[in-house]
N, CA, C, O and the ligand as a Tripos MOL2 file, in Angstrom:
@<TRIPOS>MOLECULE
protein
  253   251    64     0     0
PROTEIN
NO_CHARGES

@<TRIPOS>ATOM
      1 N         -11.7870   13.7910   11.1460 N.3       1 MET1
      2 CA        -11.7360   12.3610   11.4550 C.3       1 MET1
      3 C         -12.8340   11.9740   12.4440 C.2       1 MET1
      4 O         -13.1890   12.7580   13.3240 O.2       1 MET1
      5 N         -13.3470   10.8150   12.3000 N.am      2 PHE2
      6 CA        -14.4170   10.3280   13.1590 C.3       2 PHE2
      7 C         -13.8910    9.9680   14.5360 C.2       2 PHE2
      8 O         -12.9870    9.1430   14.6620 O.2       2 PHE2
      9 N         -14.4510   10.5800   15.5630 N.am      3 THR3
     10 CA        -14.0560   10.2060   16.9310 C.3       3 THR3
     11 C         -15.2880    9.8600   17.7430 C.2       3 THR3
     12 O         -16.3770   10.3910   17.5220 O.2       3 THR3
     13 N         -15.0900    8.9680   18.6730 N.am      4 THR4
     14 CA        -16.1890    8.5260   19.5290 C.3       4 THR4
     15 C         -15.6060    8.0890   20.8640 C.2       4 THR4
     16 O         -14.4010    7.8690   20.9850 O.2       4 THR4
     17 N         -16.4620    7.9650   21.8520 N.am      5 GLN5
     18 CA        -15.9950    7.4570   23.1370 C.3       5 GLN5
     19 C         -15.8520    5.9520   23.0250 C.2       5 GLN5
     20 O         -16.7620    5.2670   22.5580 O.2       5 GLN5
     21 N         -14.7200    5.4450   23.4490 N.am      6 GLY6
     22 CA        -14.5090    4.0090   23.3380 C.3       6 GLY6
     23 C         -13.2470    3.5840   24.0480 C.2       6 GLY6
     24 O         -12.7170    4.2980   24.8990 O.2       6 GLY6
     25 N         -12.7700    2.3920   23.6770 N.am      7 VAL7
     26 CA        -11.5500    1.8590   24.2730 C.3       7 VAL7
     27 C         -10.4950    1.7520   23.1870 C.2       7 VAL7
     28 O         -10.7450    1.2020   22.1140 O.2       7 VAL7
     29 N          -9.3310    2.2760   23.4690 N.am      8 CYS8
     30 CA         -8.2230    2.2140   22.5210 C.3       8 CYS8
     31 C          -7.7510    0.7750   22.3660 C.2       8 CYS8
     32 O          -7.5110    0.0870   23.3580 O.2       8 CYS8
     33 N          -7.6180    0.3220   21.1310 N.am      9 ASP9
     34 CA         -7.1640   -1.0510   20.8800 C.3       9 ASP9
     35 C          -5.6600   -1.1950   21.0390 C.2       9 ASP9
     36 O          -5.1490   -2.3150   21.0660 O.2       9 ASP9
     37 N          -4.9540   -0.0980   21.1440 N.am     10 TRP10
     38 CA         -3.5010   -0.1690   21.3040 C.3      10 TRP10
     39 C          -3.0960   -0.1500   22.7730 C.2      10 TRP10
     40 O          -2.2740   -0.9650   23.1930 O.2      10 TRP10
     41 N          -3.6610    0.7690   23.5650 N.am     11 CYS11
     42 CA         -3.2770    0.8390   24.9780 C.3      11 CYS11
     43 C          -4.3940    0.3750   25.9230 C.2      11 CYS11
     44 O          -4.1910    0.2960   27.1340 O.2      11 CYS11
     45 N          -5.5740    0.0680   25.3640 N.am     12 LYS12
     46 CA         -6.6980   -0.4830   26.1330 C.3      12 LYS12
     47 C          -7.2880    0.4840   27.1500 C.2      12 LYS12
     48 O          -7.9640    0.0650   28.0900 O.2      12 LYS12
     49 N          -7.0360    1.7700   26.9660 N.am     13 LYS13
     50 CA         -7.6250    2.7630   27.8680 C.3      13 LYS13
     51 C          -8.9220    3.3040   27.2770 C.2      13 LYS13
     52 O          -9.0840    3.3620   26.0580 O.2      13 LYS13
     53 N          -9.8340    3.6930   28.1430 N.am     14 ALA14
     54 CA        -11.0570    4.3650   27.7080 C.3      14 ALA14
     55 C         -10.7240    5.8130   27.3770 C.2      14 ALA14
     56 O         -10.1020    6.5170   28.1740 O.2      14 ALA14
     57 N         -11.1410    6.2460   26.2030 N.am     15 ALA15
     58 CA        -10.7860    7.5930   25.7460 C.3      15 ALA15
     59 C         -11.6440    7.9680   24.5520 C.2      15 ALA15
     60 O         -12.4420    7.1640   24.0710 O.2      15 ALA15
     61 N         -11.4730    9.2080   24.0710 N.am     16 GLN16
     62 CA        -11.9990    9.5610   22.7570 C.3      16 GLN16
     63 C         -11.1270    8.8380   21.7390 C.2      16 GLN16
     64 O          -9.9060    8.9900   21.7550 O.2      16 GLN16
     65 N         -11.7200    8.0770   20.8780 N.am     17 VAL17
     66 CA        -10.9320    7.2690   19.9560 C.3      17 VAL17
     67 C         -11.2980    7.5610   18.5080 C.2      17 VAL17
     68 O         -12.4010    8.0130   18.2000 O.2      17 VAL17
     69 N         -10.3510    7.2920   17.6420 N.am     18 THR18
     70 CA        -10.5280    7.4470   16.1980 C.3      18 THR18
     71 C         -10.5330    6.0700   15.5700 C.2      18 THR18
     72 O          -9.7740    5.1890   15.9740 O.2      18 THR18
     73 N         -11.3860    5.8900   14.5860 N.am     19 ARG19
     74 CA        -11.4740    4.6030   13.9240 C.3      19 ARG19
     75 C         -10.4370    4.4980   12.7990 C.2      19 ARG19
     76 O         -10.2520    5.4280   12.0150 O.2      19 ARG19
     77 N          -9.7800    3.3640   12.7430 N.am     20 HIS20
     78 CA         -8.8230    3.0710   11.6650 C.3      20 HIS20
     79 C          -9.3210    1.8400   10.9230 C.2      20 HIS20
     80 O          -9.5030    0.7780   11.5180 O.2      20 HIS20
     81 N          -9.5360    1.9860    9.6450 N.am     21 ASP21
     82 CA        -10.0650    0.8720    8.8490 C.3      21 ASP21
     83 C          -8.9440    0.0820    8.1980 C.2      21 ASP21
     84 O          -7.9960    0.6440    7.6490 O.2      21 ASP21
     85 N          -9.0740   -1.2150    8.2730 N.am     22 TYR22
     86 CA         -8.1430   -2.1020    7.5630 C.3      22 TYR22
     87 C          -8.7380   -2.4300    6.1980 C.2      22 TYR22
     88 O          -9.9430   -2.3170    5.9740 O.2      22 TYR22
     89 N          -7.8680   -2.8310    5.3120 N.am     23 ILE23
     90 CA         -8.2700   -3.0870    3.9290 C.3      23 ILE23
     91 C          -9.2170   -4.2840    3.8280 C.2      23 ILE23
     92 O          -9.9790   -4.3970    2.8680 O.2      23 ILE23
     93 N          -9.1680   -5.1670    4.8110 N.am     24 ASP24
     94 CA        -10.0150   -6.3590    4.7670 C.3      24 ASP24
     95 C         -11.3710   -6.1480    5.4440 C.2      24 ASP24
     96 O         -12.1190   -7.1040    5.6460 O.2      24 ASP24
     97 N         -11.6890   -4.8970    5.7950 N.am     25 GLY25
     98 CA        -13.0020   -4.5990    6.3580 C.3      25 GLY25
     99 C         -13.0360   -4.5350    7.8690 C.2      25 GLY25
    100 O         -14.0280   -4.1020    8.4550 O.2      25 GLY25
    101 N         -11.9480   -4.9670    8.5090 N.am     26 LYS26
    102 CA        -11.8700   -4.8420    9.9580 C.3      26 LYS26
    103 C         -11.4580   -3.4250   10.3350 C.2      26 LYS26
    104 O         -10.9850   -2.6580    9.4960 O.2      26 LYS26
    105 N         -11.6410   -3.0950   11.5860 N.am     27 TYR27
    106 CA        -11.1610   -1.7980   12.0520 C.3      27 TYR27
    107 C         -10.8420   -1.8500   13.5340 C.2      27 TYR27
    108 O         -11.3580   -2.6810   14.2810 O.2      27 TYR27
    109 N          -9.9780   -0.9360   13.9290 N.am     28 HIS28
    110 CA         -9.6040   -0.7820   15.3250 C.3      28 HIS28
    111 C          -9.7690    0.6810   15.6910 C.2      28 HIS28
    112 O          -9.8590    1.5450   14.8180 O.2      28 HIS28
    113 N          -9.8090    0.9520   16.9930 N.am     29 HIS29
    114 CA         -9.9030    2.3290   17.4590 C.3      29 HIS29
    115 C          -8.6430    2.6820   18.2320 C.2      29 HIS29
    116 O          -8.1110    1.8590   18.9770 O.2      29 HIS29
    117 N          -8.1690    3.9040   18.0530 N.am     30 SER30
    118 CA         -7.0120    4.3460   18.8240 C.3      30 SER30
    119 C          -7.3170    5.6850   19.4840 C.2      30 SER30
    120 O          -8.0690    6.5050   18.9560 O.2      30 SER30
    121 N          -6.7080    5.8830   20.6630 N.am     31 CYS31
    122 CA         -6.8060    7.1750   21.3300 C.3      31 CYS31
    123 C          -5.8020    8.1350   20.6890 C.2      31 CYS31
    124 O          -5.0310    7.7500   19.8100 O.2      31 CYS31
    125 N          -5.8240    9.3730   21.1390 N.am     32 GLU32
    126 CA         -4.9460   10.3700   20.5360 C.3      32 GLU32
    127 C          -3.4750   10.0040   20.7260 C.2      32 GLU32
    128 O          -2.6580   10.1830   19.8220 O.2      32 GLU32
    129 N          -3.1510    9.4900   21.9060 N.am     33 ASP33
    130 CA         -1.7550    9.1420   22.1980 C.3      33 ASP33
    131 C          -1.2230    8.0550   21.2700 C.2      33 ASP33
    132 O          -0.0400    8.0450   20.9280 O.2      33 ASP33
    133 N          -2.0940    7.1510   20.8700 N.am     34 CYS34
    134 CA         -1.6520    6.0080   20.0670 C.3      34 CYS34
    135 C          -1.8810    6.2300   18.5820 C.2      34 CYS34
    136 O          -1.5790    5.3590   17.7670 O.2      34 CYS34
    137 N          -2.4120    7.3880   18.2280 N.am     35 GLN35
    138 CA         -2.8410    7.5910   16.8480 C.3      35 GLN35
    139 C          -1.7080    7.4190   15.8280 C.2      35 GLN35
    140 O          -1.8950    6.7860   14.7890 O.2      35 GLN35
    141 N          -0.5370    7.9850   16.1300 N.am     36 GLU36
    142 CA          0.5750    7.8780   15.1810 C.3      36 GLU36
    143 C           0.9880    6.4230   15.0010 C.2      36 GLU36
    144 O           1.2370    5.9700   13.8840 O.2      36 GLU36
    145 N           1.0560    5.7020   16.1050 N.am     37 ARG37
    146 CA          1.4280    4.2890   16.0350 C.3      37 ARG37
    147 C           0.3390    3.4880   15.3090 C.2      37 ARG37
    148 O           0.6210    2.5950   14.5100 O.2      37 ARG37
    149 N          -0.8970    3.8370   15.6130 N.am     38 ALA38
    150 CA         -2.0170    3.1410   14.9880 C.3      38 ALA38
    151 C          -1.9950    3.3330   13.4720 C.2      38 ALA38
    152 O          -2.1990    2.3850   12.7150 O.2      38 ALA38
    153 N          -1.7470    4.5590   13.0430 N.am     39 LYS39
    154 CA         -1.6820    4.8410   11.6070 C.3      39 LYS39
    155 C          -0.6110    3.9940   10.9360 C.2      39 LYS39
    156 O          -0.8280    3.4150    9.8720 O.2      39 LYS39
    157 N           0.5520    3.9340   11.5840 N.am     40 LEU40
    158 CA          1.6500    3.1460   11.0220 C.3      40 LEU40
    159 C           1.2820    1.6650   10.9590 C.2      40 LEU40
    160 O           1.5230    0.9980    9.9520 O.2      40 LEU40
    161 N           0.6950    1.1570   12.0460 N.am     41 ASP41
    162 CA          0.3150   -0.2560   12.0890 C.3      41 ASP41
    163 C          -0.6960   -0.5880   10.9980 C.2      41 ASP41
    164 O          -0.5690   -1.5950   10.3010 O.2      41 ASP41
    165 N          -1.6960    0.2700   10.8610 N.am     42 VAL42
    166 CA         -2.7560    0.0210    9.8880 C.3      42 VAL42
    167 C          -2.1980    0.1220    8.4680 C.2      42 VAL42
    168 O          -2.5270   -0.6830    7.5970 O.2      42 VAL42
    169 N          -1.3340    1.1400    8.2520 N.am     43 ARG43
    170 CA         -0.7550    1.2970    6.9170 C.3      43 ARG43
    171 C           0.1100    0.0890    6.5610 C.2      43 ARG43
    172 O           0.0630   -0.4170    5.4400 O.2      43 ARG43
    173 N           0.8940   -0.3610    7.5320 N.am     44 GLN44
    174 CA          1.7510   -1.5150    7.3040 C.3      44 GLN44
    175 C           0.9130   -2.7530    6.9750 C.2      44 GLN44
    176 O           1.2300   -3.5050    6.0530 O.2      44 GLN44
    177 N          -0.1590   -2.9500    7.7430 N.am     45 PHE45
    178 CA         -1.0400   -4.0940    7.5070 C.3      45 PHE45
    179 C          -1.6350   -4.0170    6.1080 C.2      45 PHE45
    180 O          -1.6380   -5.0020    5.3700 O.2      45 PHE45
    181 N          -2.1360   -2.8420    5.7510 N.am     46 ASN46
    182 CA         -2.7760   -2.6830    4.4460 C.3      46 ASN46
    183 C          -1.7780   -2.8870    3.3080 C.2      46 ASN46
    184 O          -2.1190   -3.4890    2.2900 O.2      46 ASN46
    185 N          -0.5580   -2.3950    3.4680 N.am     47 LEU47
    186 CA          0.4670   -2.5970    2.4360 C.3      47 LEU47
    187 C           0.7510   -4.0750    2.2520 C.2      47 LEU47
    188 O           0.8990   -4.5500    1.1260 O.2      47 LEU47
    189 N           0.8280   -4.8030    3.3590 N.am     48 GLU48
    190 CA          1.1120   -6.2320    3.2600 C.3      48 GLU48
    191 C          -0.0320   -6.9800    2.5860 C.2      48 GLU48
    192 O           0.1920   -7.8870    1.7840 O.2      48 GLU48
    193 N          -1.2590   -6.5890    2.9200 N.am     49 GLU49
    194 CA         -2.4240   -7.2130    2.2850 C.3      49 GLU49
    195 C          -2.4200   -6.9700    0.7830 C.2      49 GLU49
    196 O          -2.6520   -7.8930    0.0020 O.2      49 GLU49
    197 N          -2.1560   -5.7220    0.3710 N.am     50 VAL50
    198 CA         -2.1220   -5.3870   -1.0470 C.3      50 VAL50
    199 C          -1.0140   -6.1700   -1.7330 C.2      50 VAL50
    200 O          -1.1870   -6.6960   -2.8320 O.2      50 VAL50
    201 N           0.1270   -6.2330   -1.0600 N.am     51 ASP51
    202 CA          1.2650   -6.9490   -1.6040 C.3      51 ASP51
    203 C           0.9190   -8.4220   -1.8170 C.2      51 ASP51
    204 O           1.2290   -8.9940   -2.8620 O.2      51 ASP51
    205 N           0.2740   -9.0300   -0.8190 N.am     52 LEU52
    206 CA         -0.1170  -10.4280   -0.9290 C.3      52 LEU52
    207 C          -1.0940  -10.6390   -2.0790 C.2      52 LEU52
    208 O          -0.9260  -11.5590   -2.8790 O.2      52 LEU52
    209 N          -2.1070   -9.7920   -2.1620 N.am     53 SER53
    210 CA         -3.1070  -10.0100   -3.2070 C.3      53 SER53
    211 C          -2.4990   -9.7610   -4.5810 C.2      53 SER53
    212 O          -2.9010  -10.4010   -5.5530 O.2      53 SER53
    213 N          -1.5290   -8.8370   -4.6830 N.am     54 ASN54
    214 CA         -0.8350   -8.6440   -5.9540 C.3      54 ASN54
    215 C          -0.0720   -9.8980   -6.3480 C.2      54 ASN54
    216 O          -0.0780  -10.3140   -7.5060 O.2      54 ASN54
    217 N           0.5770  -10.4810   -5.3710 N.am     55 LYS55
    218 CA          1.3520  -11.6920   -5.6560 C.3      55 LYS55
    219 C           0.4410  -12.8300   -6.0940 C.2      55 LYS55
    220 O           0.7550  -13.5660   -7.0290 O.2      55 LYS55
    221 N          -0.6970  -12.9670   -5.4060 N.am     56 TYR56
    222 CA         -1.6090  -14.0500   -5.7650 C.3      56 TYR56
    223 C          -2.1860  -13.8300   -7.1560 C.2      56 TYR56
    224 O          -2.2690  -14.7580   -7.9610 O.2      56 TYR56
    225 N          -2.5820  -12.5960   -7.4260 N.am     57 SER57
    226 CA         -3.2160  -12.3490   -8.7210 C.3      57 SER57
    227 C          -2.2020  -12.4690   -9.8490 C.2      57 SER57
    228 O          -2.5810  -12.7170  -10.9940 O.2      57 SER57
    229 N          -0.9190  -12.2970   -9.5440 N.am     58 ALA58
    230 CA          0.1240  -12.4540  -10.5660 C.3      58 ALA58
    231 C           0.6120  -13.8960  -10.6460 C.2      58 ALA58
    232 O           1.5540  -14.1970  -11.3780 O.2      58 ALA58
    233 N          -0.0250  -14.7790   -9.8980 N.am     59 GLY59
    234 CA          0.3770  -16.1690   -9.9310 C.3      59 GLY59
    235 C           1.6570  -16.4530   -9.1650 C.2      59 GLY59
    236 O           2.3710  -17.4160   -9.4470 O.2      59 GLY59
    237 N           1.9340  -15.5910   -8.1840 N.am     60 TYR60
    238 CA          3.1380  -15.7450   -7.3840 C.3      60 TYR60
    239 C           3.0940  -17.0610   -6.6190 C.2      60 TYR60
    240 O           2.0580  -17.4370   -6.0720 O.2      60 TYR60
    241 N           4.2100  -17.7450   -6.5870 N.am     61 GLN61
    242 CA          4.2870  -18.9630   -5.7850 C.3      61 GLN61
    243 C           5.4610  -18.8730   -4.8270 C.2      61 GLN61
    244 O           6.5780  -18.5470   -5.2300 O.2      61 GLN61
    245 N           5.2100  -19.1580   -3.5710 N.am     62 ALA62
    246 CA          6.2660  -19.1090   -2.5650 C.3      62 ALA62
    247 C           7.2690  -20.2130   -2.8410 C.2      62 ALA62
    248 O           6.8990  -21.3090   -3.2610 O.2      62 ALA62
    249 N           8.5210  -19.9240   -2.6080 N.am     63 ALA63
    250 CA          9.5710  -20.8990   -2.8710 C.3      63 ALA63
    251 C           9.5060  -22.0300   -1.8490 C.2      63 ALA63
    252 O          10.3140  -22.9570   -1.9020 O.2      63 ALA63
    253 ZN         -4.1730    4.3550   23.1410 Zn       64 ZN64
@<TRIPOS>BOND
     1     1     2 1
     2     2     3 1
     3     3     4 2
     4     3     5 am
     5     5     6 1
     6     6     7 1
     7     7     8 2
     8     7     9 am
     9     9    10 1
    10    10    11 1
    11    11    12 2
    12    11    13 am
    13    13    14 1
    14    14    15 1
    15    15    16 2
    16    15    17 am
    17    17    18 1
    18    18    19 1
    19    19    20 2
    20    19    21 am
    21    21    22 1
    22    22    23 1
    23    23    24 2
    24    23    25 am
    25    25    26 1
    26    26    27 1
    27    27    28 2
    28    27    29 am
    29    29    30 1
    30    30    31 1
    31    31    32 2
    32    31    33 am
    33    33    34 1
    34    34    35 1
    35    35    36 2
    36    35    37 am
    37    37    38 1
    38    38    39 1
    39    39    40 2
    40    39    41 am
    41    41    42 1
    42    42    43 1
    43    43    44 2
    44    43    45 am
    45    45    46 1
    46    46    47 1
    47    47    48 2
    48    47    49 am
    49    49    50 1
    50    50    51 1
    51    51    52 2
    52    51    53 am
    53    53    54 1
    54    54    55 1
    55    55    56 2
    56    55    57 am
    57    57    58 1
    58    58    59 1
    59    59    60 2
    60    59    61 am
    61    61    62 1
    62    62    63 1
    63    63    64 2
    64    63    65 am
    65    65    66 1
    66    66    67 1
    67    67    68 2
    68    67    69 am
    69    69    70 1
    70    70    71 1
    71    71    72 2
    72    71    73 am
    73    73    74 1
    74    74    75 1
    75    75    76 2
    76    75    77 am
    77    77    78 1
    78    78    79 1
    79    79    80 2
    80    79    81 am
    81    81    82 1
    82    82    83 1
    83    83    84 2
    84    83    85 am
    85    85    86 1
    86    86    87 1
    87    87    88 2
    88    87    89 am
    89    89    90 1
    90    90    91 1
    91    91    92 2
    92    91    93 am
    93    93    94 1
    94    94    95 1
    95    95    96 2
    96    95    97 am
    97    97    98 1
    98    98    99 1
    99    99   100 2
   100    99   101 am
   101   101   102 1
   102   102   103 1
   103   103   104 2
   104   103   105 am
   105   105   106 1
   106   106   107 1
   107   107   108 2
   108   107   109 am
   109   109   110 1
   110   110   111 1
   111   111   112 2
   112   111   113 am
   113   113   114 1
   114   114   115 1
   115   115   116 2
   116   115   117 am
   117   117   118 1
   118   118   119 1
   119   119   120 2
   120   119   121 am
   121   121   122 1
   122   122   123 1
   123   123   124 2
   124   123   125 am
   125   125   126 1
   126   126   127 1
   127   127   128 2
   128   127   129 am
   129   129   130 1
   130   130   131 1
   131   131   132 2
   132   131   133 am
   133   133   134 1
   134   134   135 1
   135   135   136 2
   136   135   137 am
   137   137   138 1
   138   138   139 1
   139   139   140 2
   140   139   141 am
   141   141   142 1
   142   142   143 1
   143   143   144 2
   144   143   145 am
   145   145   146 1
   146   146   147 1
   147   147   148 2
   148   147   149 am
   149   149   150 1
   150   150   151 1
   151   151   152 2
   152   151   153 am
   153   153   154 1
   154   154   155 1
   155   155   156 2
   156   155   157 am
   157   157   158 1
   158   158   159 1
   159   159   160 2
   160   159   161 am
   161   161   162 1
   162   162   163 1
   163   163   164 2
   164   163   165 am
   165   165   166 1
   166   166   167 1
   167   167   168 2
   168   167   169 am
   169   169   170 1
   170   170   171 1
   171   171   172 2
   172   171   173 am
   173   173   174 1
   174   174   175 1
   175   175   176 2
   176   175   177 am
   177   177   178 1
   178   178   179 1
   179   179   180 2
   180   179   181 am
   181   181   182 1
   182   182   183 1
   183   183   184 2
   184   183   185 am
   185   185   186 1
   186   186   187 1
   187   187   188 2
   188   187   189 am
   189   189   190 1
   190   190   191 1
   191   191   192 2
   192   191   193 am
   193   193   194 1
   194   194   195 1
   195   195   196 2
   196   195   197 am
   197   197   198 1
   198   198   199 1
   199   199   200 2
   200   199   201 am
   201   201   202 1
   202   202   203 1
   203   203   204 2
   204   203   205 am
   205   205   206 1
   206   206   207 1
   207   207   208 2
   208   207   209 am
   209   209   210 1
   210   210   211 1
   211   211   212 2
   212   211   213 am
   213   213   214 1
   214   214   215 1
   215   215   216 2
   216   215   217 am
   217   217   218 1
   218   218   219 1
   219   219   220 2
   220   219   221 am
   221   221   222 1
   222   222   223 1
   223   223   224 2
   224   223   225 am
   225   225   226 1
   226   226   227 1
   227   227   228 2
   228   227   229 am
   229   229   230 1
   230   230   231 1
   231   231   232 2
   232   231   233 am
   233   233   234 1
   234   234   235 1
   235   235   236 2
   236   235   237 am
   237   237   238 1
   238   238   239 1
   239   239   240 2
   240   239   241 am
   241   241   242 1
   242   242   243 1
   243   243   244 2
   244   243   245 am
   245   245   246 1
   246   246   247 1
   247   247   248 2
   248   247   249 am
   249   249   250 1
   250   250   251 1
   251   251   252 2
@<TRIPOS>SUBSTRUCTURE
     1 MET1         2 RESIDUE 1 A MET
     2 PHE2         6 RESIDUE 1 A PHE
     3 THR3        10 RESIDUE 1 A THR
     4 THR4        14 RESIDUE 1 A THR
     5 GLN5        18 RESIDUE 1 A GLN
     6 GLY6        22 RESIDUE 1 A GLY
     7 VAL7        26 RESIDUE 1 A VAL
     8 CYS8        30 RESIDUE 1 A CYS
     9 ASP9        34 RESIDUE 1 A ASP
    10 TRP10       38 RESIDUE 1 A TRP
    11 CYS11       42 RESIDUE 1 A CYS
    12 LYS12       46 RESIDUE 1 A LYS
    13 LYS13       50 RESIDUE 1 A LYS
    14 ALA14       54 RESIDUE 1 A ALA
    15 ALA15       58 RESIDUE 1 A ALA
    16 GLN16       62 RESIDUE 1 A GLN
    17 VAL17       66 RESIDUE 1 A VAL
    18 THR18       70 RESIDUE 1 A THR
    19 ARG19       74 RESIDUE 1 A ARG
    20 HIS20       78 RESIDUE 1 A HIS
    21 ASP21       82 RESIDUE 1 A ASP
    22 TYR22       86 RESIDUE 1 A TYR
    23 ILE23       90 RESIDUE 1 A ILE
    24 ASP24       94 RESIDUE 1 A ASP
    25 GLY25       98 RESIDUE 1 A GLY
    26 LYS26      102 RESIDUE 1 A LYS
    27 TYR27      106 RESIDUE 1 A TYR
    28 HIS28      110 RESIDUE 1 A HIS
    29 HIS29      114 RESIDUE 1 A HIS
    30 SER30      118 RESIDUE 1 A SER
    31 CYS31      122 RESIDUE 1 A CYS
    32 GLU32      126 RESIDUE 1 A GLU
    33 ASP33      130 RESIDUE 1 A ASP
    34 CYS34      134 RESIDUE 1 A CYS
    35 GLN35      138 RESIDUE 1 A GLN
    36 GLU36      142 RESIDUE 1 A GLU
    37 ARG37      146 RESIDUE 1 A ARG
    38 ALA38      150 RESIDUE 1 A ALA
    39 LYS39      154 RESIDUE 1 A LYS
    40 LEU40      158 RESIDUE 1 A LEU
    41 ASP41      162 RESIDUE 1 A ASP
    42 VAL42      166 RESIDUE 1 A VAL
    43 ARG43      170 RESIDUE 1 A ARG
    44 GLN44      174 RESIDUE 1 A GLN
    45 PHE45      178 RESIDUE 1 A PHE
    46 ASN46      182 RESIDUE 1 A ASN
    47 LEU47      186 RESIDUE 1 A LEU
    48 GLU48      190 RESIDUE 1 A GLU
    49 GLU49      194 RESIDUE 1 A GLU
    50 VAL50      198 RESIDUE 1 A VAL
    51 ASP51      202 RESIDUE 1 A ASP
    52 LEU52      206 RESIDUE 1 A LEU
    53 SER53      210 RESIDUE 1 A SER
    54 ASN54      214 RESIDUE 1 A ASN
    55 LYS55      218 RESIDUE 1 A LYS
    56 TYR56      222 RESIDUE 1 A TYR
    57 SER57      226 RESIDUE 1 A SER
    58 ALA58      230 RESIDUE 1 A ALA
    59 GLY59      234 RESIDUE 1 A GLY
    60 TYR60      238 RESIDUE 1 A TYR
    61 GLN61      242 RESIDUE 1 A GLN
    62 ALA62      246 RESIDUE 1 A ALA
    63 ALA63      250 RESIDUE 1 A ALA
    64 ZN64       253 GROUP 0 **** ****
C-alpha cells in the first residue's frame, strides 16, 4: 500500500498515512490507527455511490 508523510484526515494528526481513493476521484489519507475505520468509511461511501448510480441508470425515481 502507498504510504507517505502527511496528515490523517480522520484524526488530523501528522503521521505516515495511506491513501484511500473514493469512487468519484477524491481521496483521503489515514494513519495506521485510523486505517480500519477509513477503509470502512471509504467502502461505505463507494457502495452508496454505486447504489445511487445504479438507481439513476435504471430510471429509479425517489418517492
Ligand atoms: Zn488517524
